[in-house]
N, C-alpha and C positions, 0 to 999 in steps of 0.2 A: 722595448717594443719599438718596432720600426716606423719610420714616417710614413711607410706605403700601408701600413695596418690601420683600417678605419677606426676612428676612436671614439665616435659619437661624441656626447657632450662631456667635455674632460675639465678638470681643476685649472684655474689660471697658470700654476706653475707648470702643468703639463702641457698646456696651450703655448705657452712661452718657449718651451723645450723643443716642441714639434716645429714652430715657426723658424727657431734658431737653426735647428738640423736641415732645414729646407735652404735658409741664407746660406750655409757654408757652401751648397752646391751650386750656387748661382754663378754664372759667368757674366761679368758686365758687359757694356756694350763697347764698340771701338773706340781707342783713344784719338784726340782730335787736338790740334794746337789752338790755343787762345792767348790773347794778351793777359798779363798778370792780373789786372783789375777786373776783367772779365773772369775770371778764375775764382773771383770770391763765391765760396760756397759749393765750389765743384770739388771733385775727388781727383788726386792727382793720379795719373797713370804711369809715371815714372818717379824714381826717387830724385830727389835733390841733394847734391853734394857740395860740400865746402870747397871753394876755388882756392883756398888759403887758409892758414892758420886763423882762429878766432880766439880771443885777440890777435891781430898779427904783431904785437908789441905788448910789453908789460903795460896794462892800462890801470890808470887812476881812478878810483872811484869816487873821490870827493875832494872838493877845493881845500887845499892847505899847503902844506910844506913837505918836500922831499927831501930824506935826511938818512943818517946811519943811525938804526935803531940802538946802537950801543952809546951814542951820543946824548941820549935822553934817559938813560938808566936812572939817574937822579935828576929829579926836577925841583924847582924850575932849572931850565938850562939855557943858556944864551948863546946862539949861534949866527954866525955872518951869513947874511943873504947875498949868495953870489950869482943871482938871477932869477930870471922869471920864464915859465913856460906855458903857452896856452895850448888848448885842444888843436890838433892839426900839425903841431910843430914839436921839435924837442931841443934839449939843451946842449949845446955843444961840447962842453967840457965833462970833466968829471968831478962829483961829489966827495969832497975828501973830509977829513976829520974835522970837526968844529964848523961845517958849513951846511947850509940849507938852501934850496931852491924852491921860490914860490910856484905853485903848480895848480892847473885847473882841472877839473873833471873832464875825463877822455884824453889827457895827453900821455905821453909816452914817458915812463919812469926814466930820469938821467942815470947815465951810467954811475956807479959808485953809491946810489942810494939803493936802501932796502926796504923803506917804509914811508908812509905819509902820515903825517899828524895832521887832524882836521883844524881848519882855521879857527873854529870855535874855541880851540884849546890853546891859542897862541895871542900873542901882542906884539905889534911891530913897532919898531922905532929907528927910522932911517934904514940904515943897511942892517940892523941887528932885528932878531926875532926873540923873543922869550917863548920858551915851550914851557906849558903848565902840566902837562899830561905824558907820562911813559906810552911808548907803543912797543910793539914786536914787529920782529921781521916779518915782511909780506902783508902787514896792516894795511887796508885800503889799497889793495894791489890786486890786478887779476892778472896773473902770469900768461905769458904768450901761448896760445894753443889750449888753454884750460877749458876754453867751452866747446871748441871743436878743432880737430887737425884736418888740413889739406887733405881732399879725397874722402873724408869721412861723410857718411849719410846723415844729413840733417833732418831731412823730411822724408818718410816711407811713402813707397806706393801704397794706395788706400787711404791717405790722410785726407780728411776735408779742409779746405783752405779757408781759415777764419783770418782776421785782420793780423794775429800773430804770424800764423804760416805765409801769409803774403809778404810780410816784412823779412821774414827769413829768406825767402827766395830773392827778394830784393837785394839783400844785404850780401848775396853770392852773385850778383850780377845778372840774375834773371829776368828778363822782361817779358817772355812768354813761357808757357809751361804747356805739356801734353796732360789732358785731363780726359776722363771718359765721356762719352757722349750722354747726354741726359735721357734717361729713361721715358718713354710715352706712356702715359697712363689714361685709359679708357674710364669714363666715369658715367654710369648709367643708374638713374634714378626710375622706380618703378611704380607703378599704381595708377587706376583710374581717379583718385582723388587729387592727384599732383597737376598742377599747371604750370607753365613757365612764369618766372618772375615779372615778365612784362605784360602778361595777362591778368585781365581781372577774374578772380576766382568766383566759381558759383558758391550757393549757398553752403554746401557742405564740400567745397574742396579748398584746398591749402596750396600756396605758391611754393615752388621747388627750391628750398634753401640749402638742401642736403648736396646738389652738385655743385653750388658754389663754396659751401664750407670744405668739401672735398678737394676742388680745383685748388682752393687756397692753401690747403695743407700740402696737397703735392707740390705746389710750387715752393712752399718754405722749405719742404724736405728735399729739393733739388730736381723734381721732375716735371715733366711738360704735360698738362692735363689735356685731354680731349674730351669734351663734355658731350656726349651722344644725346639723341632726342629722347625724350622720357618715354618709357616702355609702358604700355596698356596692360592691363590684366587679361592678356590674351597670349595662348601659348605659341601660335605660330610668329606674331609680332616679336614677342620676347626672344624667340630663338634666333630670329634674324638680326636682332640688334647685339645679343650675346655673342653672335659669331664675328659680328663687325668688330665688337670691342674686343676680340681675341686676336684681332690682328696687331693691336698694340702689344706693350712688353708686360703691362699688367692690367687687369680689370678690375674694377671696382663697382659691385652692385649696391645700392641702397634700397632697402625693402624688400619685401617679398619673401622673408626667411624664415617668418614665425609659422605658427600652425594653423592659420587660418584658411578657409576654402578656397580664397584668392591668392594666397601666397605660393607663388609658381617658380619661385627661382632655383630651388634645390631640384625640382621634378624636371624642369627644362635642362637644367645643366646636366643633371643625370641621364636624360635621354641622348643628349650630345657627347656621352662617354667619358664624363668629368670624372676625376679621381678626387674624393674627398679626404682630407686628411682629419679635420674635427668638424662635427655639425652643430657645434655650442660651445661656449665656456662658462664655468660657474661664477660668473661675475654680474654685477650689478653698476650702471646699466650695461647692455650688450650681450645677455645671455645667448640670444639666438645666432651669433656670429658664425659665419662658416668659411672655412678656408680649404683651397684644393688647388687642383691644376687642370686644364682642359686642353686638348690638341685642336688647334683651328682647322677649320676646312683647307686643303692644300698641303696638309702632312708637315707643316712647321713644328718646330719643338714646343712642348707644352708651354701653356701660360699660365702663371699664377693668378688666382682671382680670391677675392673676399666677397662674401655676401654680409654685408653689413645691416644692422637692423635700421629700419627707417626711422625711428624716433631720433631726433636731431643730436642730443647729447650721447645717444648710443652711438650715433654714426662717429662722432668727433672721438670719443673715447676708444672705440675698437679700432679707428685708424692710429691714432697715436700708441695703443699697446701692440698691435701686430702689423698692422699693413706697413706703417712707417719703416719697420725692420727689414721687411722685405724689398722696399723701395731704396733704402739706403743700399743693401746688396747690391741691387740692380745698377745704381748710380756707382759701385765699385768701392764702397766705404767698408772698411774692417768693422767687424761687429762691436757694438758698443751696448752697454747696459743701459736700462732706461732711467732718465735723469730725476733723482730723488734727493730730497732734503729731509732734515727733521726740524720739527717745529712744533711748539706747544699749543695745545688746544685752548681757546678762550672759552669754548662751551662744550659740555657734555655731549656725546653720541650715544644714543641708544639705538639699538638695530638687532635682526636677526641673525642667527649662524646659519652657516652652509654657503654663502657667497663671498667672494672677494670684493669689496665695494670700492668705488671710486667716485667720490662725492665732491661736486663743484664747491670750490672754496676759495677763499681770499687769503693770501699769504702777505703778511706786513709785519712791521717792527724793524728792530735794527739788525746788524750782521750778527751780532752776539745775543740778541733777545728775540729772535723771529717767532711770530705768532701766527696762528691760522685759525679761520674761522668758516664753518660750512655755510654756504649760501642757502637761503630758505629756497626750496624749489619745488615744484608741482610735478616730479616726475622726469622720466627722459625726454618728454616733448618740451621741455619748458626753456624754448630759447634765450630768454631773458636771464634766467639763471645762469646759463652757460657764459653769456656776454659779460656779466657782472664778474664772473670767476676768472682767476688767473692760475689755477693749479687744482688738482684733486688731492683730498685726503684719502689714503687708502686703509681701509678698515679689512683686517685679517677675518678669514671666514669662521674662526672660531671665537669670535669676540661678539659680546652682547652689550658691554659698555666701555667706552671710553671716556673717562673723567675729566673734567676740566683741568688743565694743568699738565696732562699727560703729554709725554714725548711721542709724536707719532710720525711715520712716514707721510711725505709729500710729494706726490708726483708732479712736476714742472711741465709745463706746456708752452 
């Protein structure tokens, strides 16, 4: 099925496939130079290559004694300590039979030595060292050029710069890099029942939390949010705000995508010539999510949009599942799978079949014995449940019962 074929309400896997196909076609914004620390979280618009071999010399990985492995085939072995070398320097002589050189982590291996025995397996007495353990050639040594050769690509275009990638760039002498421009994301919450967070709501109104949560998610994902005024349940006003939102690189709408009489988002988008790729996904929460593209007034290229359900948890979940992927592509990042881990349930889960469910949960425990527990929640409007959670338990659509102790998939956030 082509991405251009309207798909209606689709299974979760198909929705992910449609979004993935769209992402492949996205061209990121223009590159711009930034300082290395300003590049944290940004996406590389150029490859980073090694300016020399890494390591540039045979590097010692442990404190100990550099020696000839054949001299310690039989232990204990007593060797003469011919010198000492620290990181940043080297031994000027050559290690010969029956000799050892005391050496520190990060130093260059002396000529003649082919192994390093850890200091824990030795005892020192003046200018002699007794080695209590055998070692093999190359032990505790990284050969020159083993990690990378001069001119070799170390970070590829499309890589997102985390702390490790920043370290790599610094290691090759880069203090500034080319990254893709941050995409601008328009955020539009809809509904007469919504008022701004700074206002006092009427007896049947609520404050606009969705624009703030979406803006926070956009920032965390590398975009620049532009929060638009709240759209009333009025077609001309909604149309004008949607057109304003389509001047951005992506438009996120919250609310107005269900089947109610005043849910006008799809109707107004359709009247503007929008192309819909799906109009719902078989998930909970977030079933009414809408994905498509629309051409703004003025004939610019089509702009991707998501109509996200208005309930707060639904809004957050559907952004993480779908909109984040499109935003990553607009940032210039290469496609990545959803971040999931496995953990054991502390309590059983009973549910109905038919939908892939993402239940707000708390992941805890140790590295090797992770446990997860679903947070008690009162449906997808329960903000407090979302605030307590740090992940989602994923329940497959054909599953009615997940017993306590079951190893389950957990979507991180």
